[in-house]
Backbone as a ProteinNet text record, in pm:
[ID]
protein_1_A
[PRIMARY]
MAIVALENLCKAYKIGSSELFVLRDVSLSIEQGEYVAIMGPSGSGKSTLLNVLGCLDRPTRGTYQLAGQDVSNLDDNGLSMIRGSQIGFIFQSYNLIAQLNAVENIEVPMYYQGFSERGSADRAKELAKMVGLGDRMRHRPAELSGGEQQRVAIARAMANDPRIILADEPTGNLDSESGLEIMKILGDLHKRGRTLVIVTHDPNIAKKAEKTIYLLDGQIERQKYNRKR
[TERTIARY]
72	-6.8	48.6	56.1	125.9	108.6	159.8	149	174.3	242.6	275.8	241.6	180	127.7	151.5	225.5	203.4	202.8	114.3	89.6	101.7	186.3	174.7	218.2	295	294.4	414.3	344.1	423.3	432.6	523.1	572.2	611.6	554.7	611.8	591.7	707.9	670.6	664.2	589	581.8	697.1	756.9	863	804.7	739.8	675	546.3	558.1	423.1	497.3	571.9	593.3	606.7	614	656.7	748.7	835	939.1	917.7	916.3	912.5	1022.1	993.9	1094.4	1101.6	943.5	927.4	825.5	845.2	768.7	713.9	596.6	526	591	609.4	674.5	540.2	584.1	475.7	575.7	537	615.5	498.8	554.5	473.7	588.1	570	630.5	541	591.3	520	536	420.6	444.9	530.3	642.2	754.5	866.6	859.7	961.5	1080.5	1202.8	1324.1	1371.8	1357.1	1394.9	1467.5	1579.5	1666	1643.4	1680.2	1641.5	1770.9	1829.3	1961.4	1933.7	2034.9	2020.3	2124.9	2181.8	2252.4	2168.2	2230.8	2194.2	2087.3	1971.2	1894.3	1797.1	1800.4	1711	1587.5	1548.8	1435.2	1393.8	1528.9	1500.3	1421.8	1459.9	1436.3	1260.1	1256.5	1094.9	1016	1056.1	991.9	970	1067.9	1036.5	936.6	949	841.7	696.2	709.7	547.2	509.5	600.2	591.6	555.6	626.8	581.1	467	403.9	300.9	323.8	435.1	514.2	460.5	453.5	419	308.9	245.5	143.3	176.9	166.2	171.3	90.8	164.7	86.8	-27.7	6.3	-99.7	-34.3	-122	-82.1	-179.2	-159.2	-200.9	-97.3	-139.9	-84.7	-146.2	-147.1	-208.4	-137.9	-146.4	-77.1	-198.1	-120.9	-224.9	-341.8	-379.8	-475.9	-581.7	-549	-609.4	-557.8	-613.4	-557.9	-568.6	-418.3	-383.9	-340.8	-347.1	-323.6	-369.5	-508	-579.7	-657.6	-583.6	-587.6	-565	-660.5	-631.2	-484.2	-431.5	-310.2	-372.3	-479.7	-524.3	-518.7	-583.5	-562.4	-442.3	-343.6	-172	-149.5	-183.2	-109.2	-143.1	-242.3	-285.6	-212.4	-216.8	-163.4	6.8	75.1	194.8	203.1	141.9	139	116.4	29.8	-21.2	64.9	101.2	124.4	270	327.4	476.3	562.1	702.6	804	917.6	968.3	1078.8	1219.3	1332	1451.2	1555.1	1607.3	1652.9	1818.2	1869.8	1997.4	2063.4	2009.6	2039.7	1985.4	1922.4	1863.5	1728.6	1718.1	1626.7	1565.8	1648.7	1609.1	1581.1	1504.6	1471.4	1586.4	1653.6	1784.5	1760.7	1648.2	1583.7	1555.9	1506.6	1468.2	1582.1	1557.3	1650	1626.8	1656	1648.2	1499.8	1478.2	1344.4	1219.7	1236.9	1162.5	1125.1	1257.2	1228.3	1164.3	1197	1107.1	967.7	911.4	787.7	704.6	777.5	696.4	601.6	606.3	490.9	396.7	424.8	282.8	236.1	292.4	203.3	99.8	134.1	38.8	-71.1	-37	-131.4	-237.8	-221.1	-285.9	-245.9	-136.5	-96	-109.3	-133.3	-118.1	8.1	45.9	167	261.5	191	260.5	271.1	167.1	197.3	310.7	309.7	427.3	564.3	579.8	675.1	769.5	658.6	679.7	705.2	661.1	681.3	832	853.5	947	1082.5	1075.1	1204.8	1199.9	1103.7	1120.8	1205.4	1154.7	1209.5	1374.4	1388.1	1546.6	1642.6	1571.4	1641.1	1657.2	1549.6	1562.4	1679.5	1691.4	1821	1915	1946.7	2056	2096.4	2001.8	2023.5	2001.5	1978.3	1901.6	2000.7	2123.8	2193.5	2189.8	2144.4	2155.5	2033.2	1898.1	1792.5	1766.4	1875.1	1808.3	1929.5	2022.6	2103.2	2030.8	2078.9	2008.1	2101.1	2042.6	2127	2275.1	2298.9	2454	2536.5	2484.1	2539.7	2563.9	2525	2504.8	2589	2674.2	2734.5	2621.8	2692.8	2618	2542.4	2622.2	2539.2	2427.1	2456.3	2336.2	2236.1	2257.7	2123.4	2049.6	2126.2	2055.8	1976	2017.1	1908.2	1809.5	1836.6	1722.1	1616.9	1647.3	1575.4	1491	1553.3	1501.8	1369.3	1411.4	1311.3	1211.7	1238.7	1109.6	1041.4	1110.5	1028.1	944.8	963	920.7	796.6	771.4	704.6	545.7	478.9	340.3	337	426.4	403	363.5	456.5	410.7	443.2	322.6	342.5	469.6	511.5	641.2	758	877.9	970.7	1041.6	1064.2	1131	1246.6	1393.7	1509.6	1564.5	1624.6	1692	1820.4	1904.5	2066.6	2087.3	2024.8	2012.3	2188.1	2275.2	2427.2	2522	2440.2	2517.7	2616.6	2595.2	2658.3	2737.3	2747.2	2827.9	2956.9	3033.4	3145.9	3116.5	3200.5	3192	3139	3213.3	3135.1	2994.6	2978.7	2830	2738.3	2772.8	2678	2629.9	2742.9	2710	2621.9	2635.3	2572.4	2429.4	2382.1	2264.7	2213.3	2266.2	2220.4	2161.9	2258.3	2210.1	2092.8	2065.7	1920.4	1835.8	1827.6	1735.4	1695.7	1803	1786.4	1722.2	1731.9	1673.7	1524	1470.9	1339.6	1261.6	1336.3	1317.8	1285.1	1357.5	1323.1	1224.3	1214.6	1049.3	918	926	839.6	810.3	903.1	869.1	882.5	816.3	851.3	950.4	1041.2	1150.8	1219.9	1199.6	1262	1378.5	1474	1616	1629.3	1660.1	1738.6	1922.3	1967.4	2116.2	2193.7	2316.9	2408.1	2503.9	2533.4	2627.1	2569.7	2638.6	2588.3	2600	2709.5	2737.9	2597	2516.7	2395.8	2274	2266.9	2183.4	2175.7	2288.7	2289.2	2214.1	2223.7	2127.1	2014.8	1926.4	1781.8	1776.7	1629.3	1587.1	1577.4	1555.4	1497.9	1579.5	1660.5	1717.6	1621.1	1559.9	1518.8	1607.3	1667	1743.8	1675.8	1686.4	1614.2	1708.5	1643.3	1753.6	1651.1	1671.1	1606.1	1465.3	1427.7	1278.8	1199.4	1279.9	1191	1281.8	1198.9	1262	1357.6	1480.6	1575.5	1569.2	1576.2	1578.1	1553	1503.5	1479.6	1562.9	1620.3	1706.2	1675.8	1668.9	1631.6	1772	1819.9	1924.3	1930.6	1812.3	1790.5	1624.7	1591.4	1449.6	1404.5	1290.1	1233.5	1204
-121.6	7.5	137.8	236.9	340.7	428	473.5	576.5	728	773.6	861.5	865.4	932.3	909.3	1048.6	1105	1251.7	1213.3	1311.8	1307.1	1414.3	1446.9	1599.9	1701	1701	1801.3	1900.2	2019.4	2124.6	2216.4	2300.3	2381.1	2499.6	2600.6	2768.9	2853.8	2930.2	3054.9	3187.1	3308	3428	3512.4	3566.5	3652.9	3758.6	3888.9	3994.9	3932.4	3943.7	3890.7	3762.3	3692.3	3572.5	3471.9	3324.1	3226.9	3154.8	3104.2	3031.1	2886.4	2802.4	2636.8	2592.4	2544.3	2466.1	2326.2	2240.6	2133.6	2152.7	2034.5	2017	1888	1861	1751.7	1648.1	1636.3	1499.8	1416.8	1284.4	1166.3	1048.1	1033.7	901.3	850.3	717.9	665.5	587.5	609.7	567.7	463.6	304.1	206.4	257.2	190.4	190.2	119.3	133.7	70.3	73.3	138.8	173.9	263.5	242.5	330.6	387.9	534.2	612.8	701.9	727.4	849.4	944	1061.6	1187.9	1262.7	1253.7	1284.2	1419.4	1500.2	1580.9	1671	1785.1	1868.4	1993.5	2084.4	2215.3	2302.8	2312.3	2410.2	2304.2	2160.5	2062.3	2030	2100	2088.5	1985.2	1939.6	1840.5	1878.9	2016.1	2054.5	2098.2	2152	2194.6	2044.1	1926.7	1838.6	1761.9	1785.5	1749.5	1821.9	1939.3	2026.5	1999.1	1966.2	1906.9	1797	1712.1	1570	1598.2	1670.5	1721.1	1783.4	1849.1	1925.2	2039.3	2100.9	2235.7	2327.1	2289.6	2370.5	2290.3	2390.6	2326.4	2315.1	2203.9	2219.9	2357.8	2378.4	2477.5	2405.4	2275.8	2189.1	2069	1993.5	1803.4	1782.1	1672.6	1603.4	1513	1506.2	1470.1	1406.7	1260.5	1166.5	1103.1	1112.5	1077.7	966.6	832.7	739.1	742.2	765.6	755	901.1	1012.2	1106.9	1213.1	1272.6	1396.9	1532.4	1542.2	1663	1799	1795.6	1884.4	2023.9	2038.8	2162.4	2182.5	2110.6	2142.9	2290.9	2303.5	2454.7	2468.3	2553.8	2545.9	2464.9	2457.8	2393.2	2248.9	2197.2	2072.3	2027.2	2094.7	2059.5	2024.8	2133.1	2122.4	1984.2	1953.4	1828.8	1701.4	1716.6	1598.8	1598.3	1701.6	1706.9	1638.7	1703.2	1657.4	1525.3	1464.7	1307	1207.6	1257.6	1144.3	1172.7	1278.8	1319.1	1322.6	1268.6	1302.6	1370.5	1484.2	1540.3	1569.7	1514.5	1547	1619.9	1730.8	1804.5	1819.4	1877.6	1868.7	1963.1	2055	2155.9	2097.7	2019.7	1960.4	2017.7	2129.8	2223.6	2210.3	2174.6	2142.7	2319.4	2305.5	2395.5	2412.2	2531.2	2526.6	2509.5	2562.7	2583.1	2452.7	2355.8	2250.4	2116.3	2023.9	1907.8	1801.6	1714.5	1603.6	1562.3	1505.4	1466.6	1567.2	1702.9	1788	1823.4	1803.3	1854.1	1722	1596	1498.3	1496.3	1569.3	1584.1	1681.3	1756.2	1899.7	1831.8	1767.5	1726.7	1683	1600.2	1512.6	1634.9	1729	1834.3	1928.1	1904.3	1975.9	1858.2	1753.8	1662.9	1593	1688.7	1659.6	1541.6	1507.4	1378	1450.9	1364.3	1366.5	1411.5	1480.5	1518.4	1379.1	1311.8	1190.1	1097	1078.4	1016.8	1037.7	1194.4	1231.6	1202	1223.8	1214.4	1081.6	966.2	825.5	794.9	827.2	789.2	877.6	974.7	1042.6	969.3	930.4	876.6	736.3	642	532.3	568.2	677.8	710.4	730.8	825.5	837.3	729.4	627.3	496.3	427.3	428.4	389.9	441.8	538.2	604.5	612.4	552.9	542.2	663.7	743.7	847.6	818	700.1	677.6	742.1	776.5	880.7	986.8	1044.4	1192.9	1248.3	1201.1	1248.9	1411	1423.8	1571.7	1658.9	1622.5	1736.6	1830.7	1944.6	2056.8	2060.2	2069.7	2065.1	2082.1	2217	2277.2	2161.5	2082.2	1975.2	1877.6	1845.5	1746.4	1758.3	1651.4	1633.6	1652	1684	1669.6	1556.2	1450.4	1297.9	1278.5	1339.6	1323.3	1398.2	1509.7	1620.1	1576.2	1489.1	1423.6	1321.2	1228.5	1119.8	1196.2	1305.4	1365.3	1409.3	1464.3	1482.9	1376.1	1245	1136.3	1091.1	1096.4	1047.1	1132.6	1273	1359.1	1338.7	1292	1247.3	1146.5	1067.5	941.3	955.1	1068.9	1119.5	1064.6	1124.3	1079.5	961	865.9	742	741.6	846.4	910	792.5	780.8	717.8	727.2	818.1	858.4	932.4	928.1	1025.1	1085.3	1202.9	1277.4	1336.5	1313.6	1343.7	1409.4	1541.5	1651.7	1637.1	1567.6	1580.4	1552.4	1419.3	1389.9	1376.1	1343.1	1342.3	1470.7	1573.9	1688.2	1741.1	1745.5	1815.1	1713.7	1609.3	1530.7	1476.9	1422	1339.5	1221.3	1153.1	1026.7	902	909.7	811.7	825.5	961.6	978.4	954.6	993.1	977.1	837.3	765.7	589.6	560.7	615.8	586.7	615.7	748.8	818.9	710	639.5	583	444.3	433	259.9	305.1	396.5	395	414.5	503.9	518.8	384	305.7	180.6	83.9	81.9	7.2	22.2	193.1	189.3	160.7	172.9	119	-24.2	-121.5	-261.8	-285.8	-200.7	-211.2	-171.6	-129.7	-115.4	26.1	140	293.6	328.4	398.4	443.5	588.5	572.2	658.3	710.1	859.8	934.6	1014.6	1005.6	1099.7	1180.1	1292.7	1397.7	1381.4	1374.8	1359.6	1364.1	1417.8	1459.2	1323.6	1251.4	1141.9	987.2	968.2	856.7	709.4	717.8	603.4	590.7	688.7	700.7	664.2	714.2	688.4	526.4	450.6	332.4	240.4	307.9	214.6	223.7	295.8	296.5	201.7	165.9	79.3	137.9	265.9	310.2	460.1	487.7	640.8	728.3	839.6	926.3	1036	1051	1150.1	1283.1	1390.3	1535.5	1588.5	1680	1759.7	1827.2	1970.5	2105	2088.7	2039.8	2016.2	1898.4	1818.6	1680	1568.3	1462.4	1331.2	1276.2	1298	1262.2	1087.3	1015.1	876.7	803.9	695	611.4	476.7	475.5	338	284.1	133.4	75.2	-21.1	13.6	-33.3	-192	-203.3	-359	-397.8	-505.5	-528.3	-513.8	-509.9	-492.1	-632.1
17.7	-1.9	-22.4	-84.1	-94.3	44.2	81.1	195.9	129.1	15.4	-46.8	-193	-232.9	-373.7	-421.2	-543.3	-570.2	-720.4	-776.2	-908.4	-982.8	-1084.1	-1163.3	-1085.3	-962.7	-865	-910.8	-909.6	-928.3	-810.1	-775.7	-664.1	-738.4	-730.6	-823.7	-703.1	-700.5	-600.4	-717.7	-649.3	-718.6	-706.7	-812	-839.8	-921.1	-853.2	-930	-986.8	-1126.1	-1191.8	-1258.8	-1235.9	-1305.5	-1187.7	-1216.2	-1132.1	-1166.1	-1037.6	-1047.1	-1013.3	-1085.6	-1066.1	-1009.9	-886.6	-815.3	-844.3	-856.9	-882.2	-996.2	-1089.6	-1216	-1230.5	-1271	-1269.5	-1216.1	-1076.3	-988.2	-969.5	-1006.2	-976.6	-915.2	-793.2	-753.4	-658.4	-587.3	-501.9	-409.9	-282.4	-159.5	-87.8	-66.8	-7	157.1	210.7	357.2	388.5	492.3	530.1	451.3	353.7	242	305	247.4	296.1	160.7	156.3	31.8	78.9	-17.5	-36.3	-136.3	-114.1	-238.7	-244.3	-341.5	-423.7	-521.1	-527.7	-635.7	-627	-710.8	-678.4	-600.1	-544.1	-493.9	-606.5	-543	-638.6	-717.4	-689.7	-748.3	-706.2	-588.7	-563.7	-435.6	-375.2	-251	-150	-95.4	5.7	11.5	-113.5	-144.7	-127.9	-221.2	-204.1	-80.2	11.3	148.7	201.8	181.1	272.5	217.1	102.9	48.7	109.2	135.2	188.5	330.5	405.2	552.4	558.9	463.2	465.2	538.9	508.4	558.3	440.4	288.6	188.1	130.7	57.8	-46.2	-202.4	-294.5	-386.9	-479.5	-599.5	-677.3	-775.1	-813.9	-900.4	-880.5	-914.5	-881.4	-738.9	-723.3	-618.4	-513.4	-410.7	-291.2	-203.4	-194.3	-120.4	-28.5	119.1	236.9	294.3	292.5	374.4	320.1	185.4	109.3	135.2	203.9	223.8	115.4	68.9	-32.4	73	63.4	170.9	97.4	-62.4	-149.8	-118.9	-102.6	-65.4	95.9	183.4	313.6	350	432.1	493.3	601.5	691.5	759.4	891.6	940.3	1042.8	1022.8	915.2	853	844	775.3	765.4	875.5	985.6	1131.9	1184.9	1184.9	1226.7	1178.3	1057	992.2	1016	1018.6	1043.6	1203.3	1284.4	1468.4	1464.4	1364.1	1450	1313.3	1212.4	1109.9	1083.4	1093.1	1030.3	1133.1	1122.2	1208.8	1150.5	1184.9	1147.4	1180.1	1100.4	1160	1071.6	1129.1	1070.9	1102.2	989.1	1021.8	1111.8	1155.5	1266.4	1392.2	1404.6	1538.1	1561.6	1556.8	1612	1768.9	1839.7	1976	2036.9	2165.8	2253.7	2360.4	2344.7	2451	2583.8	2619.9	2756.6	2792.8	2739	2763.5	2774.6	2883.2	2869.8	2786.8	2754.7	2657.4	2654.8	2776.9	2799.8	2746.3	2809.6	2789.2	2613	2564.7	2401.3	2331.2	2373.3	2317.5	2335.2	2450.1	2495.4	2433.2	2347.1	2304.9	2190.5	2123.8	2008.9	2097	2185.9	2274.1	2344.3	2375	2432.4	2335.6	2214.5	2130.8	2082.5	2090.1	2067.8	2210.7	2303.3	2422.9	2522.1	2508.1	2625.4	2742.1	2837	2978.9	3032.2	3123.3	3162.5	3184.6	3278.5	3301.2	3174.8	3113.6	2995.8	2929.6	2863.3	2763.4	2840.8	2942.3	3028.8	3024.5	3048.2	3039.6	2889.9	2836	2667.9	2644.9	2659.2	2647.9	2705.5	2818.8	2883	2811.5	2773.7	2700.4	2559.5	2510.5	2337.4	2388.4	2478.6	2513.7	2505.4	2601.8	2611.7	2512.4	2407.4	2287.4	2195.7	2198.3	2127.6	2204.5	2297.6	2369.4	2459.1	2511.8	2590.4	2732.5	2779.8	2911.9	3025.2	3017	3101.6	3080.9	2986.5	2933.6	2960.7	2991.8	2964.9	3048.6	3134.2	3215.5	3146.2	3068.5	2996	2918.2	2880.7	2786.9	2671.8	2527.7	2418	2442.4	2505.3	2494.2	2568	2659.7	2745.1	2660.6	2519	2481.2	2338.1	2294.4	2168.1	2055	1904.6	1802.1	1787.9	1781.9	1782.8	1879.8	2002.3	2124.1	2085.9	2040.8	2017.2	1895.2	1795.6	1679.7	1733.5	1850.1	1897.3	1959.4	2022.4	2095.8	1972.9	1856.6	1769.8	1695.3	1675.6	1636.1	1745.6	1866.6	1967.6	1959.9	1937	1939.3	1804.5	1688.3	1590.3	1611.4	1688.8	1711.2	1819.4	1863.7	1988.3	1979.5	1851.9	1843.8	1759	1731.6	1650.3	1521.1	1464.9	1326.8	1185.2	1116.6	985.5	898.3	893.3	792.8	884.7	893.6	914.5	784.4	783.2	678	747.8	699.5	759.6	637.8	698.6	581	615	571.5	584.7	742.1	778.5	925.5	994.3	898	928.1	882.5	827.1	777.6	899.8	1002.9	1081.9	1186.5	1155.7	1241.7	1187.9	1270.1	1222	1193.3	1108.6	1072.7	1147.2	1273.4	1369	1419.5	1439.5	1481.3	1400.8	1249.7	1146.6	1117.9	1154.2	1135.3	1244.4	1359.9	1487.7	1444	1374.3	1379.7	1281.2	1136.9	1046.1	1101.3	1197.2	1223.1	1307	1405.4	1475.7	1366.1	1271	1161.5	1053.9	1054.5	999.9	1080	1182.2	1325.4	1323.3	1290.6	1287.3	1176.5	1044.5	951.6	959.5	1027	1039.7	1106.6	1192.6	1287.9	1192.6	1079	960.7	946.9	1006.5	977	838.7	796.3	670.2	689.2	578	585.3	490.6	460	349.7	398.8	347.5	389.4	265.6	279.2	164.2	215.4	112.5	126.4	32.9	37.8	-53.7	-50.2	45.8	67.7	9.4	-108	-203.4	-95.3	4.4	100.5	199.6	208	304.8	230.8	100.6	2.3	-36.4	-31	-48.7	56.3	172.5	268.5	242.1	149.1	109.9	43.1	40.9	-56.5	-193.8	-192.9	-362.3	-320.6	-431.9	-432.5	-559.8	-539.2	-610.5	-626.6	-782.9	-813.3	-878.8	-811.7	-866.7	-952.3	-1053.8	-1126	-1198	-1154.5	-1224.5	-1166.2	-1070.5	-1015.9	-1096.9	-1128	-1187	-1129	-1173.6	-1135.1	-1241.7	-1236.4	-1325.2	-1362.8	-1236.9	-1239.9	-1104.8	-1074.6	-949.6	-972.5	-879.3	-877.5	-724.7	-774.6	-666.7	-611.2	-521.4	-422.4	-357.2	-355.8	-286	-272.5	-308.8	-277	-101.5	-85.2	9.7	89.9
[MASK]
+++++++++++++++++++++++++++++++++++++++++++++++++++++++++++++++++++++++++++++++++++++++++++++++++++++++++++++++++++++++++++++++++++++++++++++++++++++++++++++++++++++++++++++++++++++++++++++++++++++++++++++++++++++++++++++++++++++

């Protein structure tokens, strides 16, 4: 079953009286539980595509179905509900709240979904242990290494048990050893059945995915299956 289905999707931005197309007629399908990498040169549309997949932006034309629901024309409240309940985000720069410790950062998405204080705290602790931060729960971001901060971000992405995880260059700010550890955690999530989409410039990271989508000038240049599911 396809969890993501895009058909003839375009995204353009207004510049004066003209339109600049960043995505052009993108059609693709991502199956439930699939592991997909998105690659392409700078300016190819990778981040824009990820923003559309994450319901952070709307397509200009075309359709986007997420888990069978057409989300192409949802209003801001509708998109916010989808993001909060079905999508987990992991960013290159971690995007943690400096004043909160690791557990509190993991709790943030659950607060917006109406979890009880006790329920969110218990789940956040479980997720912190899952990513190997059992002894670092009370540390704030400034007291954590880059790899540890990204572990917090992964746990936060899992807080609301999302259908799909979107990661934008998740190892981009890490040394090679920390990067390998982060990719192992993400690989383990995939093995548990999580749908995973990663934007990367690193071909070695892309090889870990089942399928790689190559973008060029806002269009899908080709798709390559690295291994069978």
